[in-house]
N, C-alpha and C positions, 0 to 999 in steps of 0.2 A: 503493500499498499504506499511505498514512497512517493510515488507521482501524486497520489491522493493529497498528501500531506503539503504538497507544494503548488497546488492549483491556485490560481488567483481569481480576481473578480474585477479586473479593469477591462476585460475584453471578453467577447462571447464566440467561440469557434461555432462556425456554422458549418456543418458536415452536409455532404452531398452524395447521395447514393442513386442507383437507377435500379436495377433488378437483382433480385436475390438468387444465388445459384446461376446455372446455365453459365453465361460469360459474365454475370455480375459478381456481386460480393457473396462468397460461400457462407451458407445459413450457420455453420458452426463457427467461423469468424466472427460474423455479425452479431450472433448471441453473446460471444465473448466480449465484444467491444460493449454491447449494451449491459451485460452483467457487471462489467468493471465500472462503467459510469454510474450505475445503481449502488454499486458496494462503495463507490469514492463519495457518495452524497451529492452528484452533479445532478442540477435540476435541468429538465428539458423544457424550454421556454414556449409559449404560444407566441403568435405574431404579436398580439397585443402586448404581451410582456416584454418582447424584444423591441418593440417600437418605443415602450416606455424607457427602457435602457437608453435606447439611441437619443431620447430627449431629456436624458439626464439623471433618470432615477437609477440609485444604486441597487446592485444586485444583492440579494440576500444570502445567496450561496454561489459557488461556482456552477456555472451553466452552459449549456449549449442549446443550439436550435439544430434540428433534424430536418432534412429536405431530402424528397426523392422526386427526380425528374422523370416526367414521360407518362406517368399514371398507369404503370403496368399492373396487370391483375394480381400479381403476388403481394402487391400492398394489402390488398383486401383478404385473400386466403390465407397469408401468413404472417405479415408483418403487424397488422391491425389487432388480430387476437393476441399476438405476442405483447405488443405496447399495452393493451388493456391489462394483462397480467401483471405488468410492471410499473403501471400507472404512468407510462410515458405519453410523449405527445410529439406529432410531426406535423410536416406540410407535405402535400403531394401536389406537384406542378402538372396540371392536365392539358393536354393537346386536344383542342375542341373536335377535329376532325378524326381523332382515333377513338373518341367514345364508342364503346361497342353497344350495337342495338341489343335491346332486351331480349328479342327473339333468336339471337344468334349465341350458339353455346361458347363459353369461355375456356380458355385453355388452363387445364390443369398440370400439365408437365412443366419441367424447367424452361424458361425464357430465354432464348438468346436474342438480345435486343436488335442487333443489325438485321437478323433475319426477320424479325416481327417486322420492323419498318419496311423491309423489302417487300414482304408479302402483303403489307397493305398498299404499296404503290403498284404491285403487279396486279392483285385481284381485289383489292379492298377489304382484305381479311383483318379484321379487328380483334379476333380471338385473345390476343395476348394483352389487350387493355380492360380496363374497368368498364362495366356498365354504369348508367346513371343511377340505377337503384343501388349497385355496390358503392358508388361514390358517396350517395346520400348515407348510406349504412355506416361508413368510417367517419362521417361527420357527426352523425347522430349519437355514435357511442363515445364520441369524445377523444378519439384517439389521433384524428388527423383534422387540419383545415386545408381547404383547396386553394389553390392558386392558379394563375394562368401559365401556360407554356406556349402560347401563341395559338393562333388558329390552326396553322399546318405545319409547323416545324420543319422547315425545308430550307435547302441551300439555292442558290441563284448563280447564273453566270455573272462573274464579275470583271472579266478581261476578254479583249480580242482573242478570237480562237488561236490555240496554240497546239503544235503537233505533240502528242502523247498519248500513251497506252490509256485506255479507260481505267482510272484508279478503281479499285475493289472497295467502293462505299455506296451504300444504300442509296444515298441521295442523289446518284447519277442514273437510277432505275427510271426507265421511260424516255430517257434522252436519246439522242441520235446513237445508231450502232456504228458509225463510222469512227475511225480512230482520231478524228480531230474532234477535240473537245476544249471548250473554254474552262478556264479556272472556276471552281464555284465557291461561295462565300455564304456564311450565315445571312439569311433573310433580312435581318433588322441592321446590318452592320455596313452596307454599301450600296451605291446606286447600281442597279441591274445592268449587265450588258445585254441588248437586244439582237441576238444573232442574226434574225430575220432582215433588221433594219440596219444592221452593221453600226450601231451607235449605242451610246448608253441612255437609259432613261434620264429624263430631265429631273432637275432636283425637286420641281414641284409634283412631278409624278411619284418619286420617291417617298416625298413627305406624306403624299396621299395614301400610296400603297401601305406604308407603315402604320400611319394612323388608323386606317380602317381595319387592318389586320388585328392591332391592339385593342381598339376599341370593340370591335366585333367579338372578340375572343373575351374579354372582359365582362361585357355585358351580357353575352349570351351565356356564358357559364353561370352569371349571377342568377339569371332567369331560370336555368334549368335545376339548380340546387336550392333556390329561392333565399340565398344568402349571398350579400354584398361581397364579391370578390376584392380583397385587399391586398393581394401581394402576385408578384409575377417573376417567374425564373426565365432570365434571357437564354433563348435557345444557344447552345455552345457558349454561353456567357459574353456572346459579342453584342456590342450594341454600338450604334452611331448617335451623335448629338440629336438627330432628328427624331429618333426613338425614345431618347430620355425626354424630349419635349412632349412627345405623344403621349407617353404613359403619366405624364402629370396631369394630363386632362381627363383621365379616369378615375374610378374609385380606389386603385391601387396607392397604397401608403408606403409599402416597401417593396423594391426589386433587388434580385440576387445575380451576380455575375458568377465566373468560375475562376476568379483571380484569388490567389492566395494572400493572407494577411489578416490582422487584427479587425475585429469589429468594435468599435467604441462610439461614444456620444459624438466624436468628430467625424465619423463616418458618412459619406454619401448615401442617405438612405434609399436611393435608386440605384446603386452600384455596391450592394454590400457583398463583402468579399465571402467566399465559401472554399471550404477544403474539400476537394473531391477524395474520398476513400476508396482506393482501388484495390481490387480482389487478391493481388499478391502481397499486400503488405500486412505484416503480422501485429499481433497485440502491443508489442513493445513499441513499434512506430506510432500506432495509434495513441497510446498513453503519452508519449513525448510529444504529439503534436496538439493534443488537448492542453497538455502543460504549457507549451509555448505560446498557444494562441487565447489562453486564458490569462495572459499579461500583455497588455497593450505595447509596451516598449519593446519587451523580447520579442513578441510576435512581428512588429514591425522591422526590427533589426534581421530576424530570421528570414522573413518573407524577402527583404531586400538583398540577401545574399543568394537566394534561390538554391539552397542546398537539397 
């Protein structure tokens, strides 16, 4: 319990997960991480509690915020029941167009994230994602809050065409089968290159596209779950200034990047740092990062070194 005795309260480590098992975080490692947090007396913050901390309210105990990107179904089948047993709380960032219709069966086997995304783009298969009733269930039992992860979670062409082999990335699915492809970038990060017109979209078109995507995602999700959506996880953590301005026009109060670093009252509440917890990392790594990012100065120094 050495790390537990050294935890601070000047920063909140915000953890990012995607799926459990498959190509995601192994269940055994995940439960070991959560059990350690529990035994160390670490609190799991709600979005309201995190926002209060960002506005200057001191933490009563060392705390983390646990987030899951993409809204995969294993949050409903595995993580939510487990969190309920621990008294833990998390946030699930949901992609609107991946919400599974109620009349389609959900996937009960391990989820391979990139295969799930590719299957959706190829055939509209949403079996790997939660349905609306499942989303409502994890909200109603108090284990999760729901945030937006965009309407579409896509990448867009961002450069004139370059000669290259097709990258093995699900975001290329459905694009030209030729070897000539343009580089792609997260949809909120850059003005799109329009191959048919051989030009970039205008700045006004970019602003409109981003504004409509974010607004429709937040308002649509709010209506579906009958709760005002207050948070957003930027897809791939990438965001342009135009997107930052757009999200401020919605009900969103906090938005999350994928940049390592401390989270303090000085943080930009629309670019909150997150630590992506990868599947190959062991418990000692996890404990040390919770320690580092629970201290504002240590966390800033460590993130600056990028070790």
